[in-house]
Backbone bond lengths (Angstrom), bond angles and torsions (degrees), N, CA, C in turn:
res aa  C-N    CA-C-N  psi(-1)  N-CA   C-N-CA  omega(-1)  CA-C   N-CA-C  phi
1 M - - - 1.460 - - 1.530 109.32 -
2 A 1.332 116.22 131.84 1.460 120.73 -178.11 1.521 111.20 -66.17
3 V 1.323 115.95 147.94 1.461 122.48 178.63 1.525 109.73 -76.25
4 S 1.319 116.86 139.85 1.458 121.92 -178.84 1.533 110.95 -65.10
5 T 1.328 115.81 141.09 1.462 121.01 178.29 1.532 111.85 -72.74
6 K 1.338 117.83 -8.99 1.470 120.26 -179.93 1.525 111.33 -61.82
7 H 1.333 117.49 -26.04 1.456 120.17 -177.37 1.531 112.62 -71.50
8 V 1.317 116.35 -15.71 1.472 119.53 177.47 1.528 109.89 -62.38
9 L 1.331 116.84 -29.21 1.461 120.81 -179.01 1.529 112.54 -62.95
10 A 1.337 116.44 -22.01 1.468 120.28 -179.96 1.523 112.75 -91.39
11 Q 1.340 116.59 2.76 1.470 119.97 -173.17 1.523 113.50 -105.42
12 G 1.318 117.09 18.65 1.456 120.15 -177.34 1.526 114.82 -51.63
13 P 1.345 119.53 -51.44 1.467 119.90 -177.90 1.522 113.53 -60.70
14 V 1.344 116.67 -39.06 1.465 119.30 -178.82 1.524 110.48 -70.05
15 I 1.317 116.96 -44.48 1.463 120.36 -179.48 1.526 110.32 -63.25
16 K 1.319 116.52 -40.82 1.467 120.86 177.32 1.525 110.67 -60.88
17 T 1.325 116.11 -39.86 1.459 120.31 179.65 1.518 111.10 -66.56
18 L 1.344 117.22 -43.35 1.458 120.71 178.72 1.531 110.95 -58.70
19 A 1.326 115.69 -42.60 1.461 119.71 178.38 1.525 110.34 -63.99
20 G 1.331 116.21 -39.71 1.458 120.06 178.99 1.511 112.56 -65.73
21 V 1.332 116.61 -39.53 1.467 120.69 177.87 1.521 110.58 -63.67
22 A 1.332 116.58 -43.13 1.463 120.25 179.45 1.535 110.61 -62.74
23 W 1.333 116.57 -42.21 1.464 120.38 179.84 1.525 110.58 -65.84
24 A 1.318 116.77 -43.36 1.465 120.33 178.87 1.520 111.08 -63.29
25 A 1.337 116.47 -37.17 1.461 120.22 179.23 1.523 111.26 -65.29
26 L 1.331 116.73 -38.65 1.463 120.27 179.11 1.527 111.73 -67.76
27 R 1.332 117.08 -29.21 1.453 121.27 -178.10 1.528 113.59 -88.06
28 Q 1.337 116.72 -10.11 1.455 119.34 -175.04 1.524 112.98 -58.36
29 G 1.311 116.53 -40.01 1.464 119.42 -177.77 1.512 113.22 -77.45
30 K 1.334 117.41 -9.53 1.454 120.66 -176.24 1.523 113.52 -105.62
31 S 1.342 116.25 -4.65 1.458 119.64 -179.14 1.517 109.98 -134.49
32 P 1.324 118.27 152.41 1.454 120.46 -179.73 1.528 111.15 -65.57
33 P 1.357 117.16 153.32 1.459 119.97 180.00 1.526 111.45 -57.98
34 G 1.304 116.46 142.49 1.448 120.79 178.69 1.522 111.25 -79.93
35 H 1.308 115.00 177.97 1.464 120.60 179.17 1.524 109.19 -94.15
36 F 1.326 115.84 137.74 1.453 119.64 175.86 1.519 109.17 -148.77
37 Q 1.307 115.54 160.32 1.449 120.94 176.90 1.522 108.63 -145.95
38 T 1.328 115.54 158.86 1.458 120.21 176.74 1.527 109.38 -130.59
39 P 1.316 117.43 139.53 1.464 124.29 -9.72 1.520 111.26 -64.70
40 S 1.303 115.18 149.04 1.454 119.66 -178.46 1.524 110.35 -78.26
41 E 1.309 114.54 172.00 1.465 119.61 173.27 1.520 109.14 -64.35
42 E 1.320 116.88 138.96 1.461 120.30 -179.94 1.520 110.47 -74.42
43 L 1.306 115.94 129.63 1.460 121.93 177.54 1.522 108.67 -100.53
44 I 1.309 116.65 139.21 1.464 121.34 -176.83 1.526 109.30 -124.48
45 G 1.316 115.91 134.21 1.459 120.33 178.98 1.515 111.19 -141.89
46 T 1.326 115.16 161.59 1.458 121.76 177.06 1.519 109.20 -108.67
47 V 1.313 115.67 133.42 1.464 121.90 -178.89 1.520 108.48 -104.64
48 D 1.326 116.62 120.63 1.458 120.26 177.30 1.526 110.38 -64.36
49 P 1.314 117.73 150.85 1.474 120.40 178.79 1.527 110.91 -55.50
50 L 1.323 115.96 133.91 1.458 120.27 178.63 1.521 110.08 -77.21
51 P 1.331 117.89 142.12 1.462 119.62 178.89 1.524 111.24 -59.04
52 A 1.314 115.84 138.12 1.465 120.41 -179.35 1.523 111.32 -59.99
53 A 1.339 117.08 -36.33 1.461 120.27 -179.51 1.526 111.19 -66.29
54 L 1.331 116.45 -35.75 1.465 119.92 178.23 1.527 110.47 -65.31
55 I 1.335 116.58 -45.91 1.464 119.88 179.57 1.527 110.56 -60.69
56 K 1.324 116.17 -43.30 1.454 120.94 -178.98 1.529 111.23 -62.08
57 D 1.329 116.89 -47.55 1.462 120.16 -179.04 1.528 111.77 -69.13
58 Y 1.337 116.20 -33.90 1.462 120.16 177.70 1.527 110.32 -63.52
59 V 1.332 117.24 -49.45 1.464 120.85 -179.10 1.517 110.38 -60.17
60 R 1.314 116.58 -43.72 1.455 120.24 179.07 1.534 110.43 -63.22
61 H 1.332 117.19 -39.71 1.459 121.43 -178.33 1.524 112.46 -62.30
62 V 1.339 117.50 -38.45 1.468 120.25 -177.62 1.527 112.61 -91.83
63 G 1.338 116.43 11.54 1.455 120.11 172.05 1.509 115.92 92.62
64 G 1.331 117.80 14.58 1.452 120.89 -178.84 1.514 112.90 -98.85
65 D 1.316 115.13 179.17 1.466 122.93 178.51 1.526 108.10 -105.38
66 P 1.332 119.05 110.14 1.470 120.76 -178.51 1.521 113.60 -56.01
67 S 1.343 118.44 -32.31 1.461 120.14 -178.54 1.523 112.21 -66.94
68 A 1.338 117.68 -20.99 1.464 120.87 178.98 1.525 111.72 -71.61
69 Y 1.346 116.56 -19.07 1.462 121.57 -177.05 1.528 112.08 -107.10
70 K 1.313 117.72 26.05 1.461 120.14 -179.49 1.526 109.95 -58.51
71 G 1.342 115.99 119.07 1.451 121.77 179.74 1.515 114.59 78.37
72 L 1.342 117.79 7.66 1.461 121.44 -176.39 1.527 110.73 -130.99
73 V 1.327 115.37 158.41 1.463 122.55 176.38 1.527 108.07 -106.85
74 P 1.324 119.49 128.64 1.469 120.84 178.84 1.530 111.14 -59.69
75 A 1.312 116.86 133.48 1.466 120.62 -179.97 1.520 111.46 -60.56
76 H 1.341 117.31 -35.68 1.468 120.08 -176.09 1.526 113.30 -76.54
77 L 1.331 117.05 1.08 1.467 120.42 173.18 1.530 111.10 -86.45
78 F 1.327 117.78 1.42 1.468 121.39 -173.47 1.526 114.57 -55.04
79 P 1.357 121.39 -31.54 1.477 118.22 179.60 1.520 112.97 -58.23
80 Q 1.330 117.99 -27.87 1.466 121.32 -176.17 1.519 111.29 -59.65
81 W 1.332 117.84 -40.71 1.470 119.48 -179.30 1.528 112.49 -103.34
82 S 1.336 117.43 -15.90 1.465 120.51 -177.02 1.518 113.24 -81.30
83 F 1.331 117.47 -32.22 1.452 121.10 -171.74 1.531 113.80 -58.14
84 P 1.337 119.63 -46.31 1.472 118.36 -179.89 1.519 113.14 -59.21
85 L 1.323 117.30 -43.81 1.464 120.38 -178.24 1.529 111.11 -72.66
86 A 1.334 116.44 -42.43 1.464 120.09 -179.40 1.531 111.30 -63.30
87 S 1.317 117.43 -36.44 1.465 120.28 -179.75 1.523 111.54 -63.09
88 R 1.318 116.83 -33.86 1.470 120.22 179.63 1.521 112.12 -67.64
89 T 1.331 118.27 -23.01 1.465 119.93 178.61 1.524 111.96 -71.30
90 L 1.339 117.11 -12.62 1.463 120.86 -179.63 1.529 112.64 -93.30
91 T 1.320 117.34 4.92 1.464 120.42 179.42 1.521 110.52 -59.10
92 G 1.317 115.46 124.66 1.458 120.48 176.83 1.506 115.77 91.23
93 V 1.346 119.20 -9.00 1.462 119.29 -179.39 1.526 109.34 -68.29
94 P 1.332 118.54 139.47 1.473 121.84 -174.30 1.524 112.96 -86.11
95 Y 1.321 116.45 50.78 1.466 120.69 -179.69 1.527 108.80 -131.15
96 P 1.334 117.45 145.26 1.470 120.60 179.90 1.524 111.18 -67.74
97 L 1.311 116.38 111.84 1.450 120.95 -173.19 1.530 113.40 -63.26
98 L 1.334 117.12 -29.78 1.457 119.52 -179.62 1.523 112.24 -73.51
99 K 1.328 117.74 -11.07 1.460 120.93 179.75 1.535 112.11 -102.43
100 V 1.313 116.31 7.01 1.455 119.66 179.77 1.535 110.11 -72.94
101 L 1.326 116.54 127.71 1.458 122.75 179.50 1.528 110.06 -110.06
102 N 1.311 115.64 147.83 1.458 121.21 177.39 1.527 108.47 -83.05
103 G 1.338 116.71 104.22 1.449 120.30 -176.88 1.511 114.15 -84.44
104 G 1.333 116.82 -24.33 1.452 119.70 -179.06 1.511 111.14 152.18
105 C 1.317 116.53 -174.93 1.456 120.97 179.73 1.518 110.05 -163.38
106 K 1.319 114.94 167.80 1.461 121.49 172.26 1.512 107.72 -133.57
107 I 1.327 116.71 131.42 1.454 120.40 175.96 1.530 109.31 -116.88
108 Q 1.328 114.87 137.03 1.459 122.88 176.81 1.528 106.83 -115.44
109 I 1.316 116.33 114.65 1.463 121.53 -176.10 1.527 108.18 -98.18
110 N 1.317 116.79 97.10 1.467 121.18 178.83 1.521 111.97 -85.74
111 E 1.338 115.64 -36.88 1.465 122.26 175.79 1.520 107.60 -146.55
112 H 1.324 116.92 151.61 1.460 119.32 174.32 1.522 109.55 -79.64
113 L 1.319 116.03 138.82 1.456 121.98 -178.12 1.525 110.46 -78.01
114 P 1.341 117.45 135.21 1.462 120.25 179.19 1.524 111.43 -75.54
115 A 1.310 116.54 143.52 1.463 121.93 175.71 1.514 109.91 -88.15
116 G 1.332 116.34 158.46 1.452 121.17 174.56 1.507 115.61 79.76
117 V 1.335 117.44 6.86 1.472 120.78 178.23 1.528 108.30 -131.73
118 P 1.344 117.27 155.53 1.468 119.59 176.33 1.535 110.11 -64.08
119 L 1.313 115.73 144.40 1.457 122.03 177.45 1.524 109.02 -110.27
120 R 1.316 116.53 154.80 1.461 121.95 176.31 1.528 108.22 -109.42
121 A 1.328 115.74 130.96 1.466 120.58 179.41 1.520 109.90 -122.71
122 R 1.319 116.06 136.73 1.466 122.12 177.90 1.523 108.07 -127.49
123 A 1.328 116.58 131.02 1.456 120.52 -175.64 1.518 111.31 -136.02
124 R 1.323 115.81 146.77 1.452 120.21 171.49 1.526 109.82 -157.68
125 L 1.323 115.57 158.52 1.457 122.48 174.62 1.524 106.89 -84.75
126 E 1.314 117.23 112.50 1.461 121.86 -174.98 1.526 112.58 -76.34
127 G 1.324 116.65 -38.77 1.460 119.00 -177.57 1.511 111.62 -179.92
128 I 1.333 115.31 167.08 1.458 122.05 178.25 1.521 108.85 -130.27
129 D 1.311 116.91 127.75 1.461 123.20 176.02 1.527 107.68 -108.64
130 D 1.333 116.64 104.23 1.459 121.97 -177.17 1.527 108.40 -119.51
131 N 1.325 116.46 111.23 1.464 120.59 -179.98 1.522 112.93 -98.79
132 G 1.321 116.14 12.75 1.452 120.52 178.99 1.515 113.73 93.31
133 R 1.305 116.78 -24.35 1.466 120.66 178.83 1.525 111.72 -104.59
134 R 1.334 115.02 -29.50 1.462 119.86 176.67 1.519 108.13 -154.96
135 A 1.324 115.29 156.52 1.462 120.87 177.68 1.519 108.83 -121.78
136 V 1.335 116.36 135.16 1.463 122.07 175.90 1.518 107.82 -111.26
137 L 1.322 116.23 119.05 1.458 122.45 -179.26 1.531 108.90 -100.28
138 H 1.319 115.62 116.17 1.459 121.59 -176.78 1.524 109.56 -99.32
139 Q 1.322 116.14 115.75 1.461 122.18 177.25 1.526 109.26 -114.92
140 R 1.320 115.95 151.29 1.464 120.68 176.51 1.521 109.44 -129.48
141 V 1.326 115.50 133.23 1.461 121.86 176.21 1.520 108.19 -125.51
142 V 1.331 115.96 123.99 1.462 121.99 177.92 1.521 107.88 -110.43
143 T 1.324 116.23 127.86 1.470 121.30 179.50 1.524 108.95 -119.36
144 D 1.341 115.66 132.67 1.463 118.80 -179.49 1.513 110.83 -161.85
145 T 1.318 115.44 -173.52 1.462 123.84 171.12 1.536 106.38 -135.92
146 D 1.327 116.87 174.56 1.462 119.40 177.60 1.523 111.24 -61.42
147 E 1.338 116.30 -33.66 1.465 120.53 -177.99 1.528 111.91 -82.54
148 T 1.342 118.40 -21.15 1.470 121.96 -178.97 1.521 109.70 -128.86
149 P 1.340 119.31 70.25 1.464 121.15 -177.93 1.527 112.37 -62.85
150 N 1.339 114.52 139.82 1.469 121.61 178.83 1.526 111.86 52.83
151 A 1.313 116.05 39.02 1.465 120.69 -175.78 1.525 112.18 -61.21
152 L 1.319 116.90 -46.53 1.466 120.62 -176.43 1.523 109.54 -131.88
153 V 1.320 116.51 122.39 1.463 122.41 178.59 1.528 108.08 -114.64
154 A 1.325 115.94 120.72 1.466 120.93 -179.21 1.524 110.01 -119.58
155 D 1.326 115.91 123.09 1.463 122.16 174.13 1.519 108.14 -103.51
156 L 1.330 115.65 122.79 1.463 122.18 -177.39 1.522 109.65 -108.84
157 Y 1.341 115.83 142.38 1.457 120.39 -178.85 1.536 108.94 -127.27
158 A 1.333 114.57 105.39 1.461 121.17 178.53 1.530 108.60 -98.73
159 I 1.318 116.32 141.87 1.465 121.31 -175.07 1.522 110.10 -121.21
160 V 1.339 115.17 136.06 1.461 121.69 171.83 1.523 107.49 -122.35
161 V 1.322 117.34 118.73 1.459 121.85 177.56 1.525 108.19 -90.87
162 H 1.325 117.18 122.62 1.463 121.07 -176.75 1.521 111.15 -74.90
163 D 1.340 114.56 143.41 1.461 118.34 174.86 1.528 109.57 -79.62
164 K 1.320 116.50 174.92 1.469 121.71 -174.90 1.519 111.56 -59.35
165 K 1.326 117.03 -41.77 1.462 120.70 -178.39 1.528 110.89 -62.84
166 T 1.334 116.35 -42.49 1.466 120.49 179.83 1.521 110.76 -67.19
167 R 1.332 117.15 -40.29 1.467 120.26 178.87 1.522 111.13 -61.09
168 E 1.326 115.51 -42.26 1.469 119.43 179.84 1.530 110.45 -65.87
169 K 1.321 116.67 -39.98 1.457 121.12 179.46 1.519 111.27 -62.87
170 K 1.345 115.81 -37.16 1.457 120.52 -179.97 1.522 112.40 -83.10
171 G 1.345 116.28 -3.44 1.455 120.00 179.68 1.507 113.48 71.60
172 A 1.320 116.40 25.44 1.463 120.26 -179.63 1.515 109.75 -87.90
173 A 1.316 116.37 127.71 1.450 120.77 178.23 1.516 109.52 -71.62
174 G 1.310 116.32 155.33 1.450 119.85 176.61 1.510 110.24 -68.65
175 P 1.307 117.04 163.11 1.462 120.11 -178.90 1.511 111.99 -62.88
176 S 1.335 115.55 141.91 1.457 120.02 178.05 1.520 109.95 -72.14
177 R 1.333 115.69 172.26 1.456 119.49 179.55 1.528 110.51 -60.43
178 G 1.344 115.64 -39.83 1.461 119.75 178.47 1.507 112.09 -64.60
179 E 1.346 116.56 -39.75 1.459 120.23 179.48 1.518 111.26 -67.68
180 K 1.350 116.34 -36.57 1.460 119.78 177.88 1.520 110.42 -63.55
181 A 1.346 115.36 -42.60 1.461 119.19 179.72 1.517 110.79 -64.02
182 K 1.350 115.63 -40.70 1.447 120.37 179.81 1.519 110.93 -64.27
183 K 1.339 116.78 -38.41 1.454 121.41 -179.25 1.525 111.21 -62.78
184 K 1.351 116.05 -33.28 1.446 120.16 -178.21 1.522 112.04 -74.17
185 E 1.329 117.60 -17.21 1.454 121.45 179.36 1.528 109.27 -80.53
186 K 1.295 116.50 93.62 1.448 121.11 -177.51 1.526 110.49 -77.46
187 A 1.326 114.92 153.25 1.463 120.17 177.97 1.526 109.58 -62.65
188 R 1.320 115.87 138.27 1.458 121.02 -178.48 1.523 110.94 -133.56
189 V 1.316 114.53 155.08 1.460 120.99 174.22 1.523 107.57 -74.90
190 P 1.332 118.94 127.13 1.471 120.14 179.24 1.531 111.85 -56.93
191 H 1.328 115.29 147.00 1.465 119.82 -178.84 1.523 112.37 -62.83
192 D 1.351 116.96 -29.03 1.455 119.88 -176.82 1.531 113.13 -98.54
193 A 1.333 116.64 13.07 1.469 119.77 -179.48 1.533 110.53 -69.48
194 E 1.330 115.04 147.48 1.465 121.61 -179.03 1.525 110.51 -96.61
195 E 1.318 116.92 126.18 1.463 120.16 178.77 1.526 110.03 -75.68
196 L 1.342 115.03 126.52 1.461 121.28 179.56 1.524 112.79 -100.57
197 A 1.324 116.06 -35.53 1.460 120.12 -175.07 1.523 108.54 -157.29
198 R 1.315 114.69 165.42 1.467 119.54 177.24 1.525 108.49 -139.75
199 W 1.332 115.67 137.84 1.459 121.24 179.89 1.520 109.74 -114.72
200 K 1.304 115.60 144.21 1.456 121.82 170.44 1.519 106.84 -113.50
201 L 1.324 116.13 100.43 1.465 122.37 -174.20 1.522 110.59 -89.35
202 R 1.311 115.98 125.61 1.464 120.89 179.67 1.519 110.83 -79.90
203 A 1.305 115.49 166.14 1.462 120.96 -179.54 1.521 112.15 -63.81
204 D 1.341 117.23 -26.66 1.463 120.54 -178.01 1.529 112.71 -96.45
205 A 1.343 118.23 14.92 1.469 121.01 -178.85 1.527 111.36 -62.20
206 G 1.321 116.98 -35.27 1.458 120.30 178.32 1.516 112.30 -67.86
207 L 1.322 116.98 -40.93 1.464 120.89 178.76 1.523 110.56 -65.66
208 D 1.329 117.09 -42.01 1.461 119.96 -179.79 1.532 111.14 -63.84
209 F 1.338 117.27 -40.75 1.464 119.90 178.95 1.529 109.79 -65.95
210 A 1.330 116.57 -35.85 1.468 120.37 178.02 1.524 111.16 -63.75
211 K 1.316 117.67 -40.34 1.468 120.90 178.37 1.524 111.17 -60.70
212 L 1.329 116.37 -33.36 1.461 121.00 -175.38 1.522 113.53 -87.44
213 T 1.336 117.81 -20.16 1.462 120.81 -175.63 1.522 113.68 -122.53
214 G 1.325 117.81 -16.49 1.454 120.73 -179.56 1.514 114.40 88.93
215 D 1.335 118.35 -3.46 1.466 120.85 -179.71 1.529 109.45 -83.09
216 F 1.336 114.38 85.30 1.457 120.75 -177.05 1.531 112.49 -94.52
217 N 1.318 117.70 32.49 1.465 120.18 171.84 1.527 107.19 -54.25
218 P 1.342 118.25 120.79 1.470 120.26 -172.95 1.518 114.96 -62.57
219 V 1.338 118.63 -15.86 1.463 119.89 178.67 1.521 110.87 -63.93
220 H 1.347 116.69 -17.57 1.456 121.13 -177.98 1.527 113.70 -95.23
221 W 1.335 117.84 -10.24 1.463 117.61 -175.91 1.521 115.01 -148.20
222 V 1.325 119.14 -4.33 1.469 122.05 177.02 1.526 108.15 -114.44
223 G 1.330 115.31 106.64 1.454 120.87 -174.97 1.525 115.15 -54.08
224 P 1.355 118.97 -53.03 1.465 119.64 -179.21 1.524 113.53 -59.31
225 Y 1.329 116.48 -35.50 1.467 120.43 178.10 1.525 110.17 -65.25
226 A 1.337 116.76 -45.51 1.467 120.53 179.48 1.525 110.83 -62.57
227 K 1.332 116.46 -40.28 1.464 119.92 -179.75 1.523 111.43 -66.97
228 A 1.335 116.50 -31.58 1.465 119.95 177.52 1.522 111.56 -65.17
229 F 1.338 116.63 -22.89 1.459 121.57 178.14 1.527 111.92 -94.65
230 G 1.327 116.71 8.69 1.455 120.70 174.42 1.506 116.24 95.23
231 F 1.355 118.22 5.90 1.460 120.61 178.48 1.526 110.11 -93.07
232 R 1.324 116.29 154.80 1.470 120.05 179.23 1.523 111.01 -69.67
233 N 1.307 116.26 -29.01 1.469 121.86 178.69 1.529 107.12 -163.63
234 T 1.312 117.03 -169.80 1.464 120.38 177.96 1.527 110.10 -61.11
235 I 1.335 116.38 155.04 1.457 121.45 -179.74 1.530 110.03 -119.59
236 L 1.321 115.97 149.47 1.455 120.60 -178.94 1.528 110.03 -74.24
237 H 1.321 116.85 144.35 1.462 121.10 173.79 1.530 109.82 -57.43
238 G 1.321 116.65 138.98 1.456 119.38 175.10 1.518 111.81 -59.66
239 F 1.343 116.42 -38.90 1.455 119.77 -179.32 1.529 112.05 -69.08
240 S 1.321 117.79 -25.52 1.456 120.25 174.48 1.526 109.63 -70.25
241 T 1.336 116.67 -42.91 1.464 120.32 176.42 1.522 110.52 -59.45
242 M 1.337 116.83 -42.04 1.458 121.53 179.23 1.528 111.35 -63.06
243 A 1.327 117.00 -48.02 1.467 120.82 -178.23 1.525 111.00 -62.07
244 R 1.315 116.88 -42.14 1.463 120.58 179.11 1.526 110.84 -64.61
245 T 1.333 116.51 -36.58 1.465 120.07 178.96 1.523 110.56 -65.78
246 I 1.332 116.49 -44.60 1.469 120.43 178.83 1.526 110.47 -59.87
247 E 1.320 116.90 -45.15 1.460 119.49 -179.36 1.529 111.35 -65.91
248 S 1.329 117.34 -33.86 1.469 120.18 177.21 1.522 110.61 -66.56
249 L 1.331 116.96 -39.87 1.468 120.54 177.51 1.518 110.44 -64.11
250 Q 1.337 116.34 -43.96 1.463 119.88 -178.00 1.526 111.37 -65.87
251 R 1.310 116.66 -35.98 1.457 120.09 -178.06 1.529 111.88 -74.06
252 T 1.337 117.95 -35.07 1.458 121.10 -173.90 1.530 113.24 -98.38
253 L 1.332 117.18 -53.79 1.467 120.76 -175.73 1.522 113.44 -80.47
254 F 1.347 116.05 -33.80 1.466 119.73 -171.97 1.519 113.24 -106.06
255 A 1.323 117.47 15.93 1.476 122.63 175.99 1.524 112.51 53.78
256 G 1.332 116.13 34.79 1.457 120.46 177.20 1.508 115.42 89.24
257 S 1.323 118.15 -5.50 1.461 120.61 -178.34 1.527 110.80 -76.08
258 I 1.338 115.72 135.37 1.470 120.70 176.90 1.528 110.93 -96.02
259 H 1.330 117.12 3.19 1.463 120.86 -173.49 1.529 113.45 -101.70
260 R 1.323 118.40 -4.98 1.460 120.20 -176.84 1.524 113.00 -79.43
261 L 1.330 116.97 -34.70 1.462 120.29 -174.55 1.528 110.46 -72.01
262 Q 1.338 115.92 128.02 1.461 121.10 179.41 1.517 112.38 -106.53
263 S 1.335 117.12 -40.19 1.467 120.38 177.80 1.512 109.36 -148.71
264 F 1.321 115.22 152.47 1.463 121.65 179.65 1.516 107.60 -143.55
265 D 1.330 116.18 120.74 1.467 122.86 -175.48 1.518 107.83 -120.98
266 V 1.344 117.43 116.27 1.465 119.89 -173.00 1.525 112.31 -130.21
267 Q 1.323 113.77 152.72 1.458 123.10 169.68 1.521 107.75 -121.12
268 F 1.327 115.45 136.55 1.453 120.60 175.39 1.529 106.89 -94.76
269 T 1.320 116.29 102.88 1.457 121.65 -166.22 1.528 114.82 -94.00
270 E 1.324 117.73 -23.67 1.467 122.01 179.18 1.520 109.21 -148.13
271 P 1.341 118.16 144.51 1.464 119.28 174.41 1.530 110.40 -64.60
272 L 1.334 116.43 136.68 1.454 121.44 179.08 1.526 107.51 -100.27
273 V 1.322 115.46 101.66 1.464 122.02 -174.53 1.522 110.15 -77.78
274 L 1.325 115.96 137.02 1.469 122.43 -178.96 1.525 111.36 -99.36
275 P 1.356 116.92 151.10 1.472 128.94 -9.65 1.524 110.15 -72.51
276 H 1.339 115.97 164.41 1.459 118.36 -173.32 1.531 109.79 -163.45
277 A 1.329 116.38 148.41 1.462 122.36 170.77 1.524 106.95 -115.86
278 V 1.322 116.64 121.55 1.467 121.40 -176.71 1.526 109.95 -135.76
279 G 1.335 114.67 164.55 1.451 120.03 178.75 1.516 111.90 -119.44
280 V 1.333 115.33 160.19 1.464 122.73 172.84 1.523 106.54 -105.84
281 Y 1.334 116.40 127.52 1.459 120.97 -172.83 1.529 110.93 -124.32
282 L 1.312 115.61 135.61 1.452 122.26 178.19 1.517 109.50 -93.99
283 G 1.348 116.07 129.34 1.448 121.12 -178.53 1.520 112.13 -109.08
284 E 1.318 115.39 -153.82 1.460 121.37 -175.33 1.529 111.87 -77.58
285 T 1.318 115.16 167.70 1.461 122.53 175.20 1.522 109.03 -97.71
286 T 1.342 116.54 130.89 1.453 121.63 178.67 1.527 108.90 -120.24
287 E 1.333 116.19 -179.76 1.462 119.89 177.85 1.523 110.94 -65.32
288 Q 1.335 117.04 -25.08 1.463 121.35 -179.19 1.529 112.46 -89.56
289 G 1.338 118.17 -4.85 1.452 120.02 -179.86 1.512 112.03 132.43
290 R 1.312 115.65 -175.79 1.466 122.15 178.56 1.523 108.74 -82.88
291 T 1.319 116.89 141.82 1.462 120.63 -177.79 1.529 110.64 -94.36
292 V 1.328 115.39 149.14 1.448 121.58 178.43 1.528 108.25 -142.76
293 Y 1.322 115.64 149.25 1.461 121.48 -175.80 1.526 109.51 -136.53
294 V 1.324 115.15 151.97 1.456 121.61 168.75 1.517 106.79 -120.28
295 G 1.321 116.67 123.83 1.459 119.90 -177.11 1.509 111.47 -164.39
296 D 1.336 115.07 179.77 1.459 120.67 -178.05 1.526 111.88 -73.27
297 A 1.350 115.34 -42.68 1.458 120.88 -175.96 1.523 109.03 -169.52
298 P 1.330 118.71 161.13 1.465 120.04 175.14 1.529 110.97 -54.83
299 G 1.327 115.75 132.47 1.455 120.86 -176.59 1.512 113.68 88.90
300 G 1.334 116.74 -13.54 1.458 121.02 -179.44 1.519 111.84 -90.83
301 P 1.331 117.74 177.52 1.463 121.77 -178.58 1.524 111.94 -63.80
302 A 1.324 115.69 146.72 1.460 121.89 177.34 1.519 109.12 -106.05
303 Y 1.319 116.66 131.94 1.458 122.06 178.60 1.528 111.20 -92.94
304 L 1.320 116.10 -23.20 1.464 123.23 175.92 1.518 107.83 -140.63
305 V 1.331 115.22 136.41 1.463 121.44 172.94 1.530 106.48 -126.50
306 G 1.317 116.97 125.67 1.459 118.87 -175.83 1.513 113.61 -141.05
307 K 1.312 114.73 165.96 1.464 123.54 172.91 1.524 107.55 -131.96
308 F 1.332 115.97 142.05 1.457 118.79 179.83 1.518 110.62 -137.35
309 E 1.332 114.71 151.88 1.450 122.64 176.00 1.526 108.51 -121.76
310 T 1.312 116.12 148.77 1.454 120.30 -177.26 1.527 111.29 -122.99
311 R 1.318 114.27 161.34 1.464 120.73 172.32 1.525 108.70 -85.14
312 P 1.327 117.52 153.13 1.468 120.53 178.33 1.529 111.30 -58.89
């Protein structure tokens, strides 16, 4: 069932930010680079209580049980209020904002956020790793209240791949033969991974997620725009893939409990083109946690690769 357009009314700050990012990106080539430093100054904002109907429809959309979140805000909904503040931490960075890709994130759930009350968000640019061929921008957003300090810590990793001209300017050599071979080795679902769940994603899954979070980047819901960027069709938001994975873990491994998950660290390894049928697969246990994948089938390409830790 399609998500109601009424939820767009709650997305004003995010939509305003998207418009601002697009405008700033258009002006980048016409004005000198701004000043920035890392870590940046911490920005602090207040998040108005999210409508209960929005939370309910959001949880249902990503495959969860709304009754499990009675009085609470899902941790994986954090992009909805984090994006406006996090985007401001990139002011002045000398990178083309329209080429920024969502590489992944890590969330640490120390406490569940209460619903129906204002939230406090703090954001800053932690650092930039630029090797001449690509730059990784590390941002951190902490969301809490006075009663739940440091409740949710989210580390975001945005990637900018430099074009040939920029690489030459930075004096970065092209990739070696070994690096080229490594690049061609795409992330895959292990052959022995156990399937936990399967999703049937509709063509409008990107538009519905945008209505619920405000991320109306047209690559997720306008077919011709996505095709102009080289995709076969629109692609699902990385954060939607992450939220659906978390809900699949909670439904299958944790018997419906939303309190077992302590941390979730993910990389978005391939665009997930819509419509699509994919599975969630459980992999091996490592020192960093249990591994999980989203992909077509064991041995096939992985669209998400993650590790998670649980509470006893």
